[in-house]
C-alpha positions in Angstrom: 24.4 -15.5 -2.5 26.2 -12.2 -2.3 29.3 -13.6 -3.9 27.2 -14.8 -6.8 25.7 -11.4 -7.3 29.2 -9.8 -7.3 30.4 -12.3 -9.9 27.3 -11.7 -12.1 27.5 -7.9 -11.8 30.3 -7.3 -14.4 28.5 -9.5 -17.0 26.1 -6.7 -17.8 22.6 -7.2 -19.3 21.2 -10.7 -19.3 20.6 -11.7 -23.0 18.2 -14.2 -24.4 20.5 -17.2 -24.2 21.1 -16.5 -20.5 17.3 -16.5 -19.9 17.1 -19.8 -21.7 19.8 -21.2 -19.4 18.1 -19.8 -16.3 14.8 -21.3 -17.4 16.4 -24.7 -17.9 18.1 -24.6 -14.5 14.7 -23.7 -12.8 13.0 -26.6 -14.6 15.7 -28.9 -13.5 15.6 -27.7 -9.9 11.8 -27.6 -9.4 10.5 -30.0 -12.0 7.8 -29.3 -14.6 4.9 -30.0 -12.2 6.0 -27.5 -9.5 6.5 -24.5 -11.8 2.7 -23.8 -12.3 2.2 -24.1 -8.6 5.0 -21.6 -8.0 3.6 -19.2 -10.6 0.2 -19.5 -9.1 1.6 -18.5 -5.7 3.5 -15.7 -7.2 0.4 -14.4 -8.9 -1.6 -14.5 -5.6 1.3 -12.6 -4.0 1.3 -9.9 -6.6 -2.5 -9.6 -6.5 -2.4 -9.2 -2.7 0.4 -6.6 -3.0 -1.6 -4.5 -5.5 -4.7 -4.7 -3.3 -2.6 -3.5 -0.3 -1.2 -0.6 -2.4 -4.8 0.4 -3.4 -5.9 0.4 0.2 -2.9 2.5 1.2 -3.6 5.0 -1.5 -7.3 5.1 -0.4 -6.2 5.8 3.2 -3.9 8.5 2.1 -6.6 10.2 0.1 -9.0 10.0 3.0 -6.5 11.6 5.3 -5.8 14.4 2.8 -9.5 15.1 2.6 -9.8 15.2 6.4 -6.9 17.7 6.6 -8.4 19.9 4.0 -11.8 19.8 5.7 -10.2 20.7 9.1 -8.3 23.6 7.5 -11.5 24.9 5.9 -13.3 24.7 9.2 -10.5 26.6 11.0 -10.2 29.4 8.4 -13.4 31.3 9.6 -12.1 31.1 13.2 -8.8 32.8 12.1 -10.7 35.5 10.2 -12.8 36.3 13.3 -9.6 36.5 15.4 -8.0 38.9 12.9 -11.2 41.1 13.0 -11.0 41.2 16.9 -7.4 42.2 16.8 -8.0 45.0 14.3 
């Protein structure tokens, strides 16, 4: 597979005729009935990935909120310590 990538690399951008050839090869390899099943599986995978990304973003926001909250709670303690030192 790596050798195929190296051979294709100098060809540059894939044009419309190359896409047609790739589509024909896929149809020949998998057949017309398997392609909708493959696309359905791909769609489920993309949907699952997006849901995972949203969950990760939500977790990050919650952690940020906790950090800010902890910092705000510690600030009065620091001010009291500074008053005692002065």
